C-alpha positions in Angstrom: -11.3 -23.6 21.0 -7.7 -25.2 21.9 -8.1 -27.3 18.8 -9.6 -24.7 16.9 -6.2 -22.9 17.8 -3.8 -26.0 17.2 -5.8 -26.1 13.8 -5.2 -22.9 12.6 -1.7 -22.8 13.9 -0.9 -25.5 12.1 -2.4 -24.8 9.1 -4.4 -27.8 9.1 -7.8 -27.8 7.2 -11.1 -27.5 9.2 -12.6 -30.3 7.2 -10.8 -33.2 5.6 -11.6 -36.5 3.4 -13.1 -36.5 -0.1 -15.9 -34.7 -0.7 -18.6 -35.6 -3.4 -18.0 -33.6 -6.9 -21.3 -32.1 -8.2 -20.6 -30.2 -11.1 -24.0 -28.1 -10.7 -22.0 -26.3 -8.3 -20.3 -22.8 -9.5 -16.8 -23.0 -10.3 -13.6 -21.9 -9.3 -9.8 -21.4 -10.1 -7.2 -23.9 -9.8 -5.9 -21.8 -7.2 -9.0 -22.4 -5.0 -8.5 -26.1 -4.9 -6.1 -25.0 -1.9 -7.9 -25.5 1.3 -9.9 -23.2 3.2 -9.2 -22.2 7.0 -11.6 -21.2 9.4 -10.5 -18.0 11.3 -12.4 -18.2 14.8 -11.8 -15.4 17.2 -10.9 -17.3 20.7 -13.8 -16.4 23.4 -13.1 -16.2 26.9 -16.7 -17.6 27.7 -18.1 -20.7 28.8 -20.8 -22.7 26.4 -23.2 -21.8 28.3 -22.6 -18.1 28.6 -22.2 -18.3 24.8 -25.6 -20.0 24.0 -27.0 -17.7 26.5 -26.1 -14.5 24.8 -26.5 -16.0 21.4 -30.1 -17.3 22.1 -32.9 -15.6 20.6 -34.5 -13.4 22.5 -38.2 -12.0 20.4 -39.3 -13.0 17.3 -37.7 -9.9 15.4 -34.2 -11.8 16.2 -35.6 -14.9 15.0 -37.5 -13.4 11.5 -33.6 -12.0 11.0 -32.1 -14.9 11.5 -34.1 -16.9 9.1 -33.6 -14.0 6.3 -29.8 -14.5 6.6 -30.3 -18.0 6.3 -32.4 -17.2 3.0 -29.2 -15.0 2.0 -27.0 -17.5 2.5 -29.1 -20.2 0.2 -29.7 -17.6 -2.7 -26.3 -17.0 -2.6 -25.0 -20.3 -3.3 -27.8 -21.1 -5.7 -26.7 -18.1 -7.7 -23.4 -19.4 -7.4 -25.0 -23.1 -9.0 -26.4 -21.3 -12.0 -23.6 -19.0 -12.7 -21.2 -22.2 -13.1 -23.9 -24.2 -15.2 -24.0 -21.0 -17.6 -20.3 -21.0 -17.5 -19.8 -24.5 -17.7 -22.1 -25.0 -20.7 -20.5 -22.0 -22.7 -17.1 -23.6 -22.6 -18.2 -27.1 -23.4 -20.0 -25.5 -26.1 -17.0 -23.4 -27.4 -14.2 -25.8 -27.0 -16.5 -28.6 -29.1 -16.8 -26.1 -32.1 -12.8 -25.3 -31.5 -12.1 -28.9 -31.6 -14.1 -29.5 -34.8 -12.8 -26.7 -36.8 -9.0 -27.7 -36.0 -9.8 -31.4 -37.2 -11.4 -30.0 -40.2 -8.2 -28.3 -40.9 -6.0 -31.6 -40.4 -8.5 -33.3 -43.6 -7.2 -31.0 -45.8 -4.0 -31.2 -47.8 -1.4 -27.9 -47.8 -2.3 -27.4 -51.1 -6.0 -26.9 -50.2 -5.2 -25.0 -47.2 -3.1 -22.4 -49.2 -6.5 -21.6 -51.6 -8.4 -20.7 -48.3 -8.9 -17.3 -46.9 -5.8 -15.8 -45.1 -7.5 -14.9 -41.9 -9.4 -18.6 -41.8 -6.6 -20.1 -39.7 -5.8 -17.2 -37.5 -9.5 -16.8 -36.9 -9.3 -20.4 -35.4 -6.0 -19.5 -33.5 -8.2 -16.8 -31.9 -10.9 -18.4 -30.9 -8.5 -21.3 -28.8 -6.9 -18.1 -27.5 -10.3 -16.3 -26.0 -11.8 -20.1 -24.6 -8.5 -20.1 -22.5 -8.8 -16.5 -21.6 -12.7 -16.8 -21.1 -11.6 -19.9 -18.7 -9.0 -18.2 -16.6 -10.9 -14.7 -16.2 -14.3 -16.3 -14.9 -11.9 -18.3 -12.8 -10.4 -15.5 -10.9 -13.7 -14.1 -10.7 -15.5 -17.3 -9.0 -12.1 -17.2 -6.5 -12.6 -13.5 -5.8 -16.6 -13.8 -5.3 -16.0 -17.0 -3.1 -12.9 -15.3 -1.1 -14.9 -12.3 -0.3 -17.8 -14.2 0.8 -15.6 -15.9 3.0 -14.8 -12.7 4.8 -17.7 -10.9 5.3 -20.1 -14.1 5.9 -18.4 -17.2 7.2 -15.3 -16.2 9.8 -17.7 -16.4 12.8 -20.1 -19.6 11.5 -18.8 -22.7 11.6 -21.6 -24.5 9.3 -21.0 -21.8 6.3 -17.5 -22.3 6.7 -17.9 -26.1 6.0 -20.2 -25.2 2.9 -17.6 -23.0 1.4 -14.9 -25.6 1.7 -17.2 -28.0 -0.1 -18.0 -25.7 -2.9 -14.5 -24.9 -3.0 -13.6 -28.7 -3.8 -16.3 -29.0 -6.3 -15.3 -26.0 -8.5 -11.5 -27.3 -8.3 -12.9 -30.7 -10.0 -15.1 -29.3 -12.4 -15.0 -28.7 -15.8 -14.0 -25.0 -15.8 -10.6 -26.4 -13.7 -10.4 -29.5 -15.7 -11.1 -28.7 -19.4 -11.3 -31.0 -22.0 -8.9 -30.0 -24.1 -5.2 -28.6 -23.6 -5.6 -25.1 -25.2 -1.8 -25.0 -25.7 -1.5 -28.0 -27.5 -4.1 -27.1 -29.7 -2.1 -23.6 -30.2 0.8 -25.5 -31.3 -1.2 -27.9 -33.4 -2.4 -24.7 -35.1 0.7 -22.6 -35.6 2.5 -25.8 -36.9 -0.4 -26.0 -39.6 -0.2 -22.1 -40.3 3.6 -22.3 -40.7 3.6 -25.4 -43.3 1.0 -23.3 -45.3 2.5 -20.1 -45.3 6.3 -21.1 -45.7 7.4 -19.7 -42.1 9.3 -20.9 -39.5 7.5 -21.8 -36.1 8.5 -18.6 -34.4 7.5 -16.5 -37.2 4.3 -18.1 -37.7 3.6 -17.8 -33.6 4.3 -14.1 -34.3 2.1 -13.4 -36.8 -0.4 -15.3 -35.1 -0.3 -13.1 -31.8 -0.1 -10.5 -34.2 -3.3 -10.8 -35.6 -4.5 -11.3 -32.3 -3.3 -7.9 -31.3 -5.2 -6.2 -34.2 -8.5 -7.8 -33.2 -10.2 -5.2 -30.9 -12.5 -7.4 -29.1 -9.6 -9.1 -27.2 -8.0 -5.9 -26.3 -8.2 -4.9 -22.6 -11.2 -2.6 -22.0 -9.9 -0.7 -18.7 -6.6 0.2 -18.7 -4.6 -0.3 -15.3 -3.4 3.1 -13.5 0.0 1.6 -14.2 0.1 2.2 -17.8 -0.6 5.7 -17.4 1.7 8.5 -18.8 1.8 10.2 -16.0 2.0 7.5 -13.4 4.9 8.0 -10.9 6.0 4.9 -8.7 7.2 7.8 -5.9 4.7 10.5 -4.6 5.4 13.0 -1.8 4.2 12.0 1.5 2.0 14.8 3.7 2.0 16.0 7.1 -0.3 15.1 9.7 -3.7 16.7 10.7 -4.0 20.2 11.4 -0.3 21.2 9.3 -1.7 21.7 5.7 -2.1 18.4 5.4 -3.7 16.8 1.7 -6.8 15.2 2.5 -9.8 14.1 -0.2 -13.4 14.0 -0.8 -15.3 12.1 -2.7 -18.9 13.0 -4.7 -21.3 10.6 -5.6 -19.8 9.9 -9.5 -16.4 9.9 -8.5 -15.4 7.1 -5.9 -13.3 5.1 -8.0 -11.6 7.8 -9.3 -10.7 9.6 -6.2 -9.8 6.2 -4.7 -7.1 5.5 -7.4 -5.7 9.6 -6.7 -5.5 8.7 -3.0 -3.7 5.8 -3.7 -1.3 7.3 -5.9 -0.7 10.3 -3.5 -0.6 9.1 -0.2 -3.5 11.2 1.2 -6.5 10.6 3.0 -10.5 10.1 1.7 -12.2 12.2 4.6 -15.2 9.6 5.7 -18.0 11.9 4.3 -21.8 10.8 4.8 -23.6 12.2 1.9 -27.8 11.1 2.1 -30.9 12.1 0.9 -33.0 12.8 3.4 -37.0 11.9 2.4 -38.1 15.5 1.4 -35.3 14.8 -1.3 -32.6 18.0 0.4 -28.9 16.6 0.4 -27.5 16.5 4.1 -23.6 15.9 4.2 -21.8 15.6 7.3 -17.9 15.2 7.2 -17.4 12.8 10.3 -13.3 14.0 10.7 -11.3 16.9 11.9 -9.8 19.4 8.8 -9.3 22.3 10.9 -5.7 23.9 9.3 -6.0 21.2 6.2 -5.7 21.7 2.4 -8.8 19.9 1.4 -9.5 18.8 -2.5 -13.3 17.7 -3.3 -13.5 15.8 -6.5 -16.9 15.4 -8.2 -17.9 15.4 -12.0 -20.8 17.1 -12.8 -22.9 14.3 -14.1 -25.5 11.7 -13.5 -24.3 9.0 -11.1 -25.6 6.0 -9.3 -29.5 7.5 -9.9 -28.3 11.0 -9.0 -29.0 13.6 -11.7 -26.2 16.5 -12.6 -28.0 18.8 -11.1 -27.7 16.5 -7.9 -23.9 16.2 -8.0 -23.4 20.2 -8.9 -25.5 21.0 -5.4 -23.4 18.1 -3.5 -20.2 19.8 -4.7 -21.2 23.2 -3.4 -22.6 21.9 0.0 -19.2 20.1 0.4 -17.5 22.7 -0.2 -19.7 25.4 2.3 -19.4 22.0 5.1 -15.4 22.2 4.9 -15.5 25.8 5.0 -17.9 26.0 7.9 -15.1 23.1 9.3 -12.1 26.0 9.1 -10.2 24.0 6.6 -7.5 26.7 5.5 -8.2 25.8 2.0 -10.6 24.0 -0.2 -10.0 23.1 -3.9 -12.7 21.9 -6.0 -11.3 19.0 -8.4 -13.8 19.0 -11.2 -12.9 16.0 -14.0 -16.0 17.0 -16.2 -17.5 20.3 -15.6 -21.0 20.6 -16.9 -22.3 24.0 -18.6 -18.3 24.6 -19.9 -19.6 25.1 -23.6 -22.1 28.1 -22.6 -20.4 30.9 -21.1 -23.1 32.9 -19.2 -24.2 29.6 -17.4 -20.4 28.8 -16.6 -20.3 32.0 -14.8 -23.2 30.9 -12.5 -21.6 28.0 -11.5 -18.1 29.7 -10.7 -19.9 32.3 -8.3 -22.2 29.2 -6.8 -18.5 27.4 -6.0 -16.8 30.8 -5.1 -19.5 31.9 -2.5 -19.7 28.4 -1.0 -15.5 28.7 -0.2 -13.7 27.4 -3.4 -10.7 29.0 -3.8 -9.6 27.0 -6.7 -10.6 24.8 -9.8 -8.7 22.1 -11.4 -10.3 20.7 -14.1 -9.9 18.5 -17.4 -10.3 19.1 -20.8 -12.8 22.0 -21.0 -15.1 22.2 -23.9 -14.3 26.3 -24.8 -11.4 28.2 -23.3 -13.7 31.2 -22.9 -15.2 29.7 -19.9 -11.7 29.9 -17.7 -12.6 33.9 -18.1 -16.2 33.5 -16.9 -14.8 32.5 -13.4 -13.6 36.1 -12.8 -11.3 35.9 -9.7 -11.6 32.2 -8.6 -8.3 30.8 -10.1 -8.8 28.1 -12.4 -6.7 25.5 -13.8 -7.4 23.1 -16.6 -5.1 20.3 -17.4 -5.4 17.9 -20.9 -5.6 14.3 -21.4 -3.7 14.5 -24.7 -0.7 12.6 -23.8 -2.8 9.8 -22.2 -4.6 9.1 -25.3 -1.3 9.6 -27.8 0.8 7.4 -25.3 -1.9 4.5 -25.1 -2.2 4.9 -29.2 1.3 5.0 -29.8 2.1 1.8 -27.5 -0.8 0.2 -29.4 0.4 0.8 -33.0 4.1 -0.3 -31.9 2.8 -3.8 -30.5 0.5 -4.3 -33.5 3.2 -3.2 -36.2 1.2 -0.7 -37.8 1.9 1.4 -40.6 2.1 5.1 -39.7 1.6 6.2 -43.4 -2.4 6.0 -43.1 -3.2 7.6 -39.8 -5.7 10.3 -39.9 -6.8 12.7 -36.7 -10.2 14.0 -38.4 -12.2 17.1 -36.4 -15.9 16.2 -36.1 -16.9 19.8 -37.1 -15.4 22.9 -37.9 -14.6 24.5 -34.1 -12.5 21.7 -33.8 -9.7 22.2 -36.3 -7.4 23.5 -34.1 -7.5 20.9 -31.6 -7.3 18.2 -33.9 -4.1 19.8 -35.3 -2.8 20.0 -31.7 -3.6 16.1 -31.2 -2.2 15.2 -34.9 1.1 17.3 -33.9 1.5 15.7 -30.8 0.7 12.4 -31.5 3.4 12.7 -35.0 6.0 14.1 -32.5 5.5 11.2 -30.0 5.8 8.8 -32.6 8.7 10.0 -34.3 10.3 10.0 -31.0 9.2 6.3 -29.7 9.9 5.2 -33.5 13.1 6.7 -34.6 14.1 8.6 -31.5 13.9 11.8 -33.7 12.2 15.2 -32.2 10.5 16.8 -34.6 9.8 20.5 -32.9 8.3 22.4 -36.0 5.9 20.4 -37.7 4.8 21.6 -41.2 1.7 20.9 -43.1 1.8 20.1 -46.8 -0.2 22.6 -49.3 -3.0 21.3 -50.7 -5.6 22.8 -53.1 -9.7 22.1 -52.0 -12.4 21.5 -54.9 -15.5 21.5 -52.9 -18.1 19.3 -54.4 -20.9 21.1 -56.0 -24.3 20.9 -55.2 -27.3 21.8 -57.5 -29.6 22.7 -54.8 -26.8 25.2 -52.9 -25.3 27.5 -55.2 -23.2 29.0 -52.1 -21.5 25.4 -52.7 -19.9 25.4 -55.9 -16.5 25.1 -56.6 -14.6 28.1 -55.3 -11.5 29.7 -58.0 -9.5 30.0 -55.1 -7.7 27.7 -53.1 -7.2 27.3 -49.2 -3.5 26.8 -48.5 -2.1 25.4 -45.5 1.7 25.1 -44.7 4.2 22.6 -46.3 5.9 19.9 -44.1 10.0 20.6 -44.6 11.5 17.8 -46.5 14.0 16.7 -43.7 17.3 17.8 -46.2 17.9 20.9 -44.2 16.8 23.3 -46.5 13.9 26.0 -45.5 10.4 25.4 -46.9 9.1 27.7 -49.3 6.2 28.1 -47.6 6.7 29.1 -43.9 4.8 27.9 -40.8 1.4 29.7 -40.4 1.0 31.2 -36.7 0.5 29.4 -33.5 -2.9 27.8 -33.2 -4.2 30.5 -30.5 -4.1 33.0 -33.6 -5.9 30.9 -35.8 -9.6 32.2 -36.2 -12.6 30.1 -35.4 -13.7 28.1 -38.5 -17.2 28.5 -39.2 -19.5 26.2 -39.8 -22.3 27.6 -41.8 -20.5 27.7 -45.0 -17.7 26.0 -46.5 -16.8 29.3 -48.7 -16.4 31.3 -45.3 -14.1 29.0 -43.8 -11.9 29.3 -47.2 -11.6 32.7 -47.1 -10.9 33.2 -43.6 -8.5 31.0 -43.5 -6.9 32.2 -46.8 -7.1 35.7 -45.6 -5.3 35.1 -42.0 -2.9 32.8 -43.3 -1.9 35.1 -46.4 -1.8 38.5 -43.8 1.2 37.2 -42.1 4.4 38.9 -43.2 6.2 36.0 -43.4 3.8 34.0 -45.4 4.2 33.9 -48.8 2.1 31.8 -51.9 3.2 28.9 -52.7 4.3 28.2 -56.3 2.4 25.9 -59.2 4.3 22.4 -58.0 3.5 23.0 -54.4 0.1 22.9 -55.0 0.2 20.3 -57.6 2.1 18.3 -55.0 -0.9 17.5 -53.1 -4.1 16.0 -54.5 -6.4 17.5 -52.1 -6.6 19.2 -48.6 -4.5 17.3 -45.9 -3.8 14.7 -47.8 -1.5 12.1 -46.1 2.3 13.3 -47.1 5.0 10.8 -47.8 7.4 10.1 -45.1 10.9 12.1 -46.1 14.0 10.3 -46.2 14.5 10.8 -42.7 12.0 8.7 -41.6 9.6 11.4 -39.9 6.3 11.1 -39.4 3.6 13.2 -40.6 -0.1 12.9 -39.4 -2.6 15.2 -41.7 -6.0 16.3 -40.8 -9.5 15.8 -41.9 -12.4 18.2 -41.1 -16.2 17.1 -41.2 -18.3 20.2 -41.9 -22.3 20.2 -41.9 -23.9 21.9 -45.0 -26.0 25.0 -44.1 -29.7 22.6 -44.5 -31.7 21.1 -42.1 -30.8 17.7 -42.7 -28.9 16.2 -39.8 -26.4 13.9 -42.0 -25.9 16.3 -44.6 -22.0 16.5 -43.8 -19.3 17.0 -45.6 -15.7 15.5 -45.5 -12.5 17.5 -46.4 -10.0 15.5 -46.3 -8.5 12.0 -48.0 -9.9 9.3 -45.9 -9.6 6.1 -48.2 -7.5 3.6 -46.7 -7.2 5.4 -43.8 -7.2 4.6 -39.9 -9.3 8.0 -38.6 -9.3 9.4 -35.1 -12.2 11.5 -34.3 -10.9 13.5 -31.6 -13.6 15.6 -29.5 -13.5 16.4 -25.5 -17.3 15.2 -24.9 -19.6 12.8 -26.3 -23.1 12.5 -25.3 -25.9 11.5 -27.7 -23.0 10.3 -30.0 -25.2 11.4 -32.9 -22.5 13.6 -34.7 -19.8 11.2 -33.9 -21.9 8.3 -35.7 -22.6 10.6 -38.4 -19.2 11.8 -39.1 -18.3 7.9 -38.6 -21.0 6.6 -41.1 -19.4 9.1 -43.7 -15.9 8.4 -43.1 -16.5 4.5 -43.5 -18.6 5.3 -47.2 -15.2 7.2 -47.7 -13.1 4.4 -47.7 -11.9 4.5 -44.3 -10.5 1.4 -42.8 -11.1 1.7 -39.1 -12.8 4.9 -37.3 -11.6 5.0 -33.5 -13.4 7.9 -31.6 -11.3 9.6 -28.9 -12.6 11.5 -26.2 -12.2 12.8 -22.6 -15.7 12.4 -21.4 -18.2 10.2 -22.1 -21.4 11.1 -20.9 -23.5 8.7 -22.9 -26.3 10.0 -21.2 -29.2 8.0 -23.2 -30.0 4.1 -24.3 -30.0 5.9 -27.5 -26.3 7.0 -27.6 -25.2 3.4 -26.7 -27.5 2.1 -29.5 -25.7 4.4 -31.9 -22.0 2.8 -30.6 -23.5 -0.7 -31.4 -23.7 0.1 -34.8 -20.8 -1.0 -37.1 -19.7 2.6 -38.3 -17.4 3.3 -35.0 -14.8 0.8 -34.5 -13.1 1.7 -31.3 -14.1 4.6 -29.0 -11.4 5.3 -26.2 -12.3 8.0 -23.3 -11.5 8.4 -19.8 -12.8 7.5 -16.3 -13.8 11.2 -15.4 -17.2 9.3 -15.9 -18.3 6.0 -15.0 -19.4 3.5 -17.5 -21.0 1.2 -15.8 -24.2 1.2 -18.1 -21.9 0.9 -21.1 -20.1 -1.9 -19.8 -23.0 -3.9 -19.2 -23.8 -4.1 -23.1 -21.5 -6.7 -24.6 -21.0 -4.8 -28.1 -20.6 -1.8 -26.6 -17.9 -3.3 -24.0 -15.9 -4.3 -27.1 -15.2 -1.1 -28.4 -15.3 0.6 -25.2 -11.9 1.4 -23.9 -11.2 3.3 -20.6 -7.7 5.1 -19.9 -7.2 6.6 -16.5 -6.5 10.0 -15.5 -5.8 9.6 -11.7 -2.1 9.5 -12.2 -2.6 13.3 -14.2 -4.9 14.5 -11.2 -2.8 13.2 -8.6 0.3 14.9 -9.9 -1.8 18.4 -10.7 -3.2 17.4 -7.2 0.2 17.6 -5.5 1.8 20.6 -7.5 -1.2 22.4 -6.6 -0.8 21.6 -2.6 2.8 22.5 -2.9 2.2 25.7 -4.7 4.1 24.6 -8.0 3.7 25.6 -11.7 1.1 23.1 -14.0 3.0 24.5 -17.1 5.8 21.9 -16.3 3.7 19.4 -16.0 3.7 18.4 -20.0 7.2 19.3 -20.4 8.1 15.4 -20.7 
């Protein structure tokens, strides 16, 4: 034992000397080439006593040890198989990249200039992806080995020796020693591209890096919390137990989100047992004192970890009842995704169940229907929105990729979401004006337009209407007053009917013209826009305007019978919705937009249920280029499918919910949360 203490104190490797290298072993990063140190606890026991205590006493103990040895052997076998797959993949990709680079060097400058403009950027992207793939797998192997050492090897010298040997083998394998220098190859490709395009080296490198940024397959899929719009470095610390301290309890489907909220708010996650008895009953037990505390139960009403949505709802109710019986001062239900929020009657039943079981207030995120708030009766409900998270992410990406802001269109997937799309487009344009030009566009006006609806022989109601749908015209930025004043707020807008387009025309026209301040536009203003919601030119003040388009379903039994109202040709379209489940409607609208000439279609949804494999199959199709969601619902199954994972972007709402929880705990107002 003194020898081990001396080795640890002097940080001397337990195993020294050269080790055999076997390429069949798994791989780890260059950082793993550092020696692994044995940390063995010092025991004041003699060898005879230790041997007596550790000696097998019966067959069950020996069987357990044999099973443990098999698990150790299986770990190294799986590690070896993973290393073989990663190594063969890297060798194949590196060989193909070298061949493509050598092929480029054989051609003259004139020949390369005649090639397609994306040939050299594609080779550059492949080399970058190879280096990124190597780095990611290196870190992955490193973390796997570190976790295995911490959990299984701290008391076993034999396993420590095996880890040390595997560490050395991986450090000397092909994963940590590539066949070619990626940085050198990237410099060579940049030099060729600069020669062909007549650019400087810096401009060529910037152009190639920009092409990488615009490639959706290389984007980060799970956004870190620190890049969230509502992220704050400092949160208030709270009191000890019994003095109305802030404490959290995680449901079965919200454990990662609860951990993030706890780290941001510096609050404690209570130790709670959630078990399913053999009879199928739920058993919930809180193992810590909560008397006099302010407890928040975080649970999304969605299926997770093999449990149904009904199980999640029942667990939420039983958790609140358990906390109430434990004399918690106040119990709050934090429901990132609330089920049944499109059905007011079902929402009323859910609200009554929560209130009976001791819930005192509810915090949720982006309800589909605002009518749900009225169904909660005397139970206070606070609904926050993740719109600014999406807008902040999209704005930063547009700036990073140097995209044009003149070809952006926000699309409503149905008639009921027109008001939501307008609010999103206005906030998006306001944020772009602030970030790009430092201008605050407080009043956004929409262009005047006239619709000519497509005629259809089998539907007499769809004949071109002589009346025009008039929308308000944007200000010119010159300081003069627009001829068409701004319409009333979004809350005063009537809910558009999705049954007939003519009803939508008449409703909006009668509502907007009934305002005292609204006057009809003249012929010049009507002719200034080719069709409804077409992109308006950016005025001389460099203000950004984002139009909207609407997808409306025809009154027929065909699922794909949809009309898109608005100009989407050559545009980057953003379909905005609150929930995406079966993805049928979103895929249908995306297909219609692509057929109408849209360059890129991005679906933005707060909650991604994706409850069936068929939904993932639809997303894999080429119609949807990108799907941006939040982490209110875990997306483990979606991330396991490569084609879906390439399109999926997950933003974190943990900072938003953490700030909301802090304000509710201190009885502050939530309305100022978005005054930024």
